[in-house]
C-alpha positions as MATLAB code, in Angstrom:
seq = 'XXXXXXXXXXXXXXXXXXXXXXXXXXXXXXXXXXXXXXXXXXXXXXXXXXXXXXXXXXXXXXXXXXXXXXXXXXXXXXXXXXXXXXXXXXXXXXXXXXXXXXXXXXXXXXXXXXXXXXXXXXXXXXXXXXXXXXXXXXXXXXXXXXXXXXXXXXXXXXXXXXXXXXXXXXXXXXXXXXXXXXXXXXXXXXXXXXXXXXXXXXXXXXXXXXXXXXXXXXXXXXXXXXXXXXXXXXXXXXXXXXXXXXX';
ca = [
      47.039  232.752  149.481;
      47.412  235.744  151.829;
      45.719  239.028  150.981;
      49.115  240.625  150.328;
      50.107  237.849  147.952;
      46.714  238.062  146.250;
      47.100  241.801  145.689;
      50.630  241.259  144.408;
      49.441  238.602  141.965;
      46.662  240.859  140.699;
      49.138  243.714  140.246;
      51.491  241.485  138.242;
      48.598  240.274  136.099;
      47.485  243.856  135.422;
      51.008  244.862  134.440;
      51.266  241.851  132.134;
      47.940  242.597  130.456;
      48.911  246.235  130.000;
      52.208  245.215  128.451;
      50.452  242.858  126.067;
      47.980  245.587  125.070;
      50.626  248.160  124.179;
      51.775  246.480  120.952;
      48.151  246.133  119.821;
      47.625  249.897  120.200;
      50.743  250.650  118.238;
      49.797  248.182  115.511;
      46.636  250.178  114.861;
      48.505  253.478  114.964;
      51.269  252.132  112.748;
      48.744  250.953  110.179;
      47.130  254.393  110.024;
      50.523  256.101  109.947;
      51.735  253.867  107.117;
      48.761  254.852  104.945;
      48.924  258.496  105.947;
      46.216  260.981  106.763;
      43.049  261.861  104.903;
      41.774  265.423  105.285;
      38.066  266.013  104.599;
      37.333  269.709  104.273;
      34.536  271.867  102.973;
      31.079  273.228  103.574;
      28.400  272.029  105.981;
      27.858  268.766  104.080;
      31.115  267.600  105.655;
      29.312  267.790  109.004;
      26.330  265.794  107.772;
      25.774  262.257  106.552;
      28.042  262.784  103.544;
      31.092  263.765  105.576;
      30.547  261.113  108.235;
      30.067  258.415  105.616;
      33.345  259.302  103.882;
      35.222  259.576  107.183;
      34.008  256.192  108.420;
      34.866  254.537  105.122;
      38.426  255.854  105.010;
      38.983  255.067  108.687;
      38.024  251.450  107.982;
      40.541  251.439  105.136;
      43.260  252.364  107.623;
      43.650  256.113  107.146;
      43.968  258.690  109.899;
      40.967  260.887  109.098;
      40.574  264.573  109.943;
      37.212  266.105  109.016;
      36.158  269.773  109.070;
      32.971  271.302  107.689;
      31.829  274.913  107.914;
      28.281  276.190  107.464;
      27.746  278.458  104.429;
      31.459  278.299  103.616;
      32.886  278.701  100.130;
      35.241  280.778   98.004;
      32.820  283.611   97.220;
      32.729  285.241  100.659;
      36.165  285.436  102.310;
      34.741  288.301  104.398;
      32.524  285.686  106.057;
      35.105  282.877  106.163;
      38.385  282.729  104.277;
      38.546  279.051  103.382;
      42.137  279.237  102.206;
      43.291  280.659  105.544;
      41.179  278.105  107.397;
      42.761  275.326  105.342;
      46.220  276.629  106.202;
      45.596  275.753  109.864;
      45.098  272.054  109.156;
      47.988  269.558  109.550;
      48.811  268.981  105.876;
      52.280  267.699  104.992;
      54.070  264.917  103.100;
      52.267  262.326  105.231;
      48.923  263.535  103.882;
      47.689  261.003  101.372;
      44.835  263.139  100.162;
      42.852  266.286  100.861;
      39.226  265.907   99.796;
      37.556  269.275   99.174;
      33.768  269.543   98.969;
      33.306  273.167   97.901;
      31.246  275.359   95.600;
      27.727  274.821   96.888;
      27.614  278.283   98.470;
      29.429  280.106   95.695;
      26.714  280.904   93.129;
      26.583  284.505   94.304;
      28.459  287.814   94.154;
      32.134  287.744   95.095;
      33.490  289.815   97.959;
      36.882  291.146   96.920;
      40.030  291.223   98.961;
      41.553  294.747   98.932;
      44.262  293.595   96.522;
      41.582  292.292   94.124;
      39.751  295.609   93.867;
      40.293  297.956   90.911;
      43.019  300.407   91.923;
      42.541  299.282   95.521;
      39.205  301.092   95.656;
      37.665  300.355   99.067;
      34.267  301.479   97.777;
      34.101  298.641   95.220;
      34.173  295.467   97.335;
      31.851  293.335   95.204;
      31.734  291.647   91.799;
      28.237  290.535   90.839;
      27.315  287.120   89.484;
      26.690  288.538   85.994;
      29.884  290.607   85.948;
      32.255  289.397   83.232;
      35.101  289.386   85.793;
      33.405  286.784   87.990;
      34.727  283.607   86.274;
      38.347  284.819   86.187;
      38.372  285.832   89.862;
      36.732  282.610   91.015;
      39.078  280.536   88.839;
      42.101  282.250   90.378;
      40.846  281.680   93.920;
      40.115  278.000   93.342;
      43.403  277.369   91.561;
      45.472  279.149   94.203;
      43.779  277.240   97.024;
      44.446  273.865   95.406;
      48.044  274.796   94.537;
      48.699  275.938   98.091;
      47.700  272.502   99.394;
      49.831  270.717   96.803;
      52.800  272.885   97.800;
      52.503  271.730  101.414;
      53.151  268.141  100.380;
      49.728  266.544   99.993;
      49.906  263.735   97.452;
      46.429  264.418   96.087;
      43.889  267.218   96.283;
      40.569  265.807   95.152;
      37.849  268.350   94.432;
      34.266  267.199   94.826;
      31.945  269.855   93.363;
      28.464  270.463   94.770;
      26.030  267.628   94.239;
      22.928  268.214   92.109;
      20.213  270.359   93.688;
      16.470  270.412   93.138;
      16.133  274.097   92.215;
      16.662  274.425   88.426;
      17.963  278.016   88.630;
      20.510  277.169   91.313;
      21.467  273.980   89.472;
      22.224  276.052   86.369;
      24.332  278.487   88.370;
      26.234  275.662   90.038;
      27.098  274.291   86.601;
      29.317  277.347   86.136;
      30.959  276.713   89.504;
      31.501  273.041   88.680;
      33.077  273.867   85.335;
      35.514  276.305   86.931;
      36.450  273.897   89.720;
      37.225  271.261   87.079;
      39.543  273.623   85.203;
      41.181  274.808   88.414;
      41.959  271.275   89.600;
      43.409  270.293   86.226;
      45.650  273.380   86.218;
      47.524  272.195   89.332;
      50.201  269.578   89.979;
      48.253  267.318   92.344;
      44.657  268.395   91.845;
      41.887  266.113   90.598;
      38.206  266.652   89.909;
      35.552  263.988   90.480;
      32.025  264.817   89.363;
      29.202  264.198   91.841;
      26.428  264.630   89.257;
      23.814  262.010   88.521;
      20.730  262.846   90.583;
      19.244  265.702   88.552;
      15.572  265.052   87.880;
      15.600  261.918   90.043;
      15.629  263.128   93.623;
      13.711  260.197   95.090;
      14.738  256.585   95.457;
      11.422  254.736   95.549;
       9.685  256.968   98.118;
      12.794  258.185   99.941;
      14.018  261.734   99.186;
      17.668  262.192   98.234;
      17.727  265.823   99.348;
      16.628  267.563  102.512;
      13.806  270.088  102.574;
      16.092  272.880  101.326;
      16.706  270.907   98.125;
      20.478  271.245   98.568;
      21.749  269.177  101.477;
      21.829  265.418  101.083;
      19.687  263.098  103.160;
      21.441  260.000  104.445;
      20.262  257.896  101.511;
      21.210  260.734   99.158;
      24.700  260.852  100.664;
      25.104  257.101  100.280;
      24.060  257.357   96.637;
      26.540  260.157   95.834;
      29.391  258.534   97.771;
      28.903  255.192   96.013;
      28.981  257.071   92.719;
      32.333  258.751   93.348;
      34.126  256.355   95.708;
      35.823  254.082   93.185;
      37.099  257.043   91.182;
      38.602  258.610   94.316;
      40.284  255.412   95.432;
      41.525  254.894   91.895;
      43.213  258.301   91.997;
      44.797  257.353   95.298;
      45.952  254.011   93.845;
      44.141  252.075   96.531;
      42.431  248.749   96.116;
      38.679  249.131   96.225;
      37.067  247.511   99.227;
      33.385  246.961   99.760;
      31.458  249.897  101.180;
      30.267  249.184  104.708;
];
């Protein structure tokens, strides 16, 4: 075979292989598109083992996964980061199967008030302290409005995962208030759901392996696996998916 014929044959073979590969690419895309997207959104734990574990699991189940985590983010400090506005920038629509929110871990603190939340618009009163009787009502309104805003954009489910148990007893007690409010907020919306992450309090080691990092808040890899296994079936049940084995 001449060199020209050889090059021509190789070109034809490459074109044929490329043509055969195209349907395979679209099969994968079509599978993900048919199941819809899964948005993972929340605080820094979405950037750690917990977020990666969830993302990998849902990707294997055929979802198109979008994951965003923000350090020190929550609903208490919109002056630092307004989570609702940040959430508005994500591609959420009727093709969104579920939005999974991991929030609350940074919220056991004073609330910074938007101007419209301040008494008589008083710019000199930008804070509501943790022990202020107004705190629960303001936080409830913020959480409820955020979840409702996502439902209104077409997401089929908004699943709220509250902060996992922490080692510090005082912070754990404060987070119980946050968890309780997040539960009520989710149940007050059309598509919101609440799935408890609790179950590690007082047992933060598995054999000799710690379930929390040195700060007592963030999950180690084994801690993330433990929490995700605890909540996974409930989440898939809400999404009406068959439960597959966790890889």
